[in-house]
KELUM-488787 format. One record per residue (C-alpha): residue number from 1; x, y, z. Coordinates in steps of 0.02 Angstrom, whole numbers, plus 50000, padded with zeros to 5 digits. Last residue first. Layout:
<r><num>NUM</num><u>X</u><v>Y</v><w>Z</w></r>
...
***
This chain:
<r><num>121</num><u>51118</u><v>49716</v><w>50413</w></r>
<r><num>120</num><u>51023</u><v>49818</v><w>50285</w></r>
<r><num>119</num><u>50849</u><v>49805</v><w>50210</w></r>
<r><num>118</num><u>50742</u><v>49788</v><w>50365</w></r>
<r><num>117</num><u>50562</u><v>49731</v><w>50329</w></r>
<r><num>116</num><u>50417</u><v>49716</v><w>50446</w></r>
<r><num>115</num><u>50271</u><v>49619</v><w>50374</w></r>
<r><num>114</num><u>50085</u><v>49602</v><w>50365</w></r>
<r><num>113</num><u>49984</u><v>49467</v><w>50278</w></r>
<r><num>112</num><u>49799</u><v>49453</v><w>50247</w></r>
<r><num>111</num><u>49813</u><v>49295</v><w>50139</w></r>
<r><num>110</num><u>49805</u><v>49243</v><w>49956</w></r>
<r><num>109</num><u>49917</u><v>49351</v><w>49844</w></r>
<r><num>108</num><u>50012</u><v>49428</v><w>49988</w></r>
<r><num>107</num><u>50071</u><v>49256</v><w>50049</w></r>
<r><num>106</num><u>50191</u><v>49232</v><w>49903</w></r>
<r><num>105</num><u>50250</u><v>49412</v><w>49916</w></r>
<r><num>104</num><u>50282</u><v>49389</v><w>50104</w></r>
<r><num>103</num><u>50379</u><v>49228</v><w>50076</w></r>
<r><num>102</num><u>50493</u><v>49304</v><w>49944</w></r>
<r><num>101</num><u>50517</u><v>49462</v><w>50048</w></r>
<r><num>100</num><u>50560</u><v>49358</v><w>50203</w></r>
<r><num>99</num><u>50686</u><v>49258</v><w>50100</w></r>
<r><num>98</num><u>50771</u><v>49419</v><w>50045</w></r>
<r><num>97</num><u>50765</u><v>49487</v><w>50222</w></r>
<r><num>96</num><u>50831</u><v>49338</v><w>50321</w></r>
<r><num>95</num><u>50683</u><v>49249</v><w>50399</w></r>
<r><num>94</num><u>50546</u><v>49252</v><w>50528</w></r>
<r><num>93</num><u>50369</u><v>49185</v><w>50500</w></r>
<r><num>92</num><u>50224</u><v>49209</v><w>50620</w></r>
<r><num>91</num><u>50043</u><v>49146</v><w>50611</w></r>
<r><num>90</num><u>49940</u><v>49257</v><w>50726</w></r>
<r><num>89</num><u>49831</u><v>49174</v><w>50858</w></r>
<r><num>88</num><u>49828</u><v>49326</v><w>50970</w></r>
<r><num>87</num><u>49933</u><v>49246</v><w>51107</w></r>
<r><num>86</num><u>50053</u><v>49192</v><w>50969</w></r>
<r><num>85</num><u>50081</u><v>49372</v><w>50915</w></r>
<r><num>84</num><u>50116</u><v>49440</v><w>51091</w></r>
<r><num>83</num><u>50227</u><v>49289</v><w>51131</w></r>
<r><num>82</num><u>50330</u><v>49321</v><w>50974</w></r>
<r><num>81</num><u>50346</u><v>49503</v><w>51022</w></r>
<r><num>80</num><u>50391</u><v>49465</v><w>51203</w></r>
<r><num>79</num><u>50535</u><v>49357</v><w>51139</w></r>
<r><num>78</num><u>50610</u><v>49519</v><w>51066</w></r>
<r><num>77</num><u>50655</u><v>49486</v><w>50886</w></r>
<r><num>76</num><u>50834</u><v>49522</v><w>50837</w></r>
<r><num>75</num><u>50901</u><v>49616</v><w>50688</w></r>
<r><num>74</num><u>51076</u><v>49558</v><w>50642</w></r>
<r><num>73</num><u>51021</u><v>49418</v><w>50524</w></r>
<r><num>72</num><u>51144</u><v>49474</v><w>50389</w></r>
<r><num>71</num><u>51016</u><v>49542</v><w>50265</w></r>
<r><num>70</num><u>50901</u><v>49593</v><w>50406</w></r>
<r><num>69</num><u>50793</u><v>49487</v><w>50522</w></r>
<r><num>68</num><u>50634</u><v>49506</v><w>50421</w></r>
<r><num>67</num><u>50472</u><v>49474</v><w>50513</w></r>
<r><num>66</num><u>50325</u><v>49401</v><w>50416</w></r>
<r><num>65</num><u>50155</u><v>49412</v><w>50498</w></r>
<r><num>64</num><u>49995</u><v>49316</v><w>50459</w></r>
<r><num>63</num><u>49826</u><v>49375</v><w>50523</w></r>
<r><num>62</num><u>49852</u><v>49555</v><w>50463</w></r>
<r><num>61</num><u>49697</u><v>49663</v><w>50477</w></r>
<r><num>60</num><u>49763</u><v>49841</v><w>50491</w></r>
<r><num>59</num><u>49766</u><v>49840</v><w>50681</w></r>
<r><num>58</num><u>49866</u><v>49679</v><w>50670</w></r>
<r><num>57</num><u>50004</u><v>49764</v><w>50568</w></r>
<r><num>56</num><u>49999</u><v>49917</v><w>50681</w></r>
<r><num>55</num><u>50028</u><v>49809</v><w>50834</w></r>
<r><num>54</num><u>50186</u><v>49733</v><w>50758</w></r>
<r><num>53</num><u>50311</u><v>49870</v><w>50806</w></r>
<r><num>52</num><u>50231</u><v>49893</v><w>50978</w></r>
<r><num>51</num><u>50273</u><v>49710</v><w>51019</w></r>
<r><num>50</num><u>50457</u><v>49754</v><w>50990</w></r>
<r><num>49</num><u>50574</u><v>49696</v><w>50851</w></r>
<r><num>48</num><u>50753</u><v>49684</v><w>50914</w></r>
<r><num>47</num><u>50831</u><v>49656</v><w>51085</w></r>
<r><num>46</num><u>50951</u><v>49705</v><w>51010</w></r>
<r><num>45</num><u>50960</u><v>49772</v><w>50833</w></r>
<r><num>44</num><u>50865</u><v>49923</v><w>50897</w></r>
<r><num>43</num><u>50682</u><v>49965</v><w>50924</w></r>
<r><num>42</num><u>50641</u><v>50115</v><w>51032</w></r>
<r><num>41</num><u>50460</u><v>50115</v><w>50975</w></r>
<r><num>40</num><u>50450</u><v>50265</v><w>50859</w></r>
<r><num>39</num><u>50640</u><v>50263</v><w>50840</w></r>
<r><num>38</num><u>50629</u><v>50111</v><w>50727</w></r>
<r><num>37</num><u>50551</u><v>50212</v><w>50587</w></r>
<r><num>36</num><u>50467</u><v>50089</v><w>50468</w></r>
<r><num>35</num><u>50417</u><v>50175</v><w>50305</w></r>
<r><num>34</num><u>50234</u><v>50150</v><w>50267</w></r>
<r><num>33</num><u>50109</u><v>50017</v><w>50219</w></r>
<r><num>32</num><u>49950</u><v>49982</v><w>50125</w></r>
<r><num>31</num><u>49783</u><v>49895</v><w>50116</w></r>
<r><num>30</num><u>49829</u><v>49735</v><w>50206</w></r>
<r><num>29</num><u>49994</u><v>49766</v><w>50295</w></r>
<r><num>28</num><u>50172</u><v>49828</v><w>50264</w></r>
<r><num>27</num><u>50293</u><v>49910</v><w>50386</w></r>
<r><num>26</num><u>50449</u><v>49959</v><w>50289</w></r>
<r><num>25</num><u>50637</u><v>49989</v><w>50303</w></r>
<r><num>24</num><u>50753</u><v>50069</v><w>50174</w></r>
<r><num>23</num><u>50644</u><v>50169</v><w>50057</w></r>
<r><num>22</num><u>50565</u><v>50182</v><w>49885</w></r>
<r><num>21</num><u>50404</u><v>50284</v><w>49881</w></r>
<r><num>20</num><u>50248</u><v>50182</v><w>49906</w></r>
<r><num>19</num><u>50112</u><v>50114</v><w>49789</w></r>
<r><num>18</num><u>50195</u><v>49945</v><w>49756</w></r>
<r><num>17</num><u>50352</u><v>49927</v><w>49863</w></r>
<r><num>16</num><u>50531</u><v>49961</v><w>49812</w></r>
<r><num>15</num><u>50661</u><v>49924</v><w>49943</w></r>
<r><num>14</num><u>50834</u><v>49998</v><w>49967</w></r>
<r><num>13</num><u>50975</u><v>49984</v><w>50096</w></r>
<r><num>12</num><u>51052</u><v>49827</v><w>50020</w></r>
<r><num>11</num><u>50935</u><v>49766</v><w>49886</w></r>
<r><num>10</num><u>50749</u><v>49730</v><w>49880</w></r>
<r><num>9</num><u>50628</u><v>49734</v><w>49734</w></r>
<r><num>8</num><u>50445</u><v>49742</v><w>49686</w></r>
<r><num>7</num><u>50374</u><v>49711</v><w>49859</w></r>
<r><num>6</num><u>50189</u><v>49677</v><w>49844</w></r>
<r><num>5</num><u>50060</u><v>49781</v><w>49933</w></r>
<r><num>4</num><u>49944</u><v>49684</v><w>50048</w></r>
<r><num>3</num><u>49769</u><v>49652</v><w>49986</w></r>
<r><num>2</num><u>49613</u><v>49728</v><w>50061</w></r>
<r><num>1</num><u>49472</u><v>49602</v><w>50086</w></r>
***
């Protein structure tokens, strides 16, 4: 089983992830990850994270997903996204970014976890 990369540090506007260049927002999943470009799916703070944003996590083997809401909880999650994940039997956690990072790192050691991380508002 491929493991998910651990997040080494997070601060406002910057994240450091094992094996990746530092960046602002990330999609992480078993075996790797990449910068998360919201414009790919038309994501914005409202309505928030779209089903298309999480598909890549599942395609890469995630059975648990952590969604960060931003440092100030300004990033929403479209209700359709939560329905999409639940319909597929995926365990979902949503939290403020620093708490989401803590939870993701905890899960990364033992479970096929994926996550979307937003390091500003």
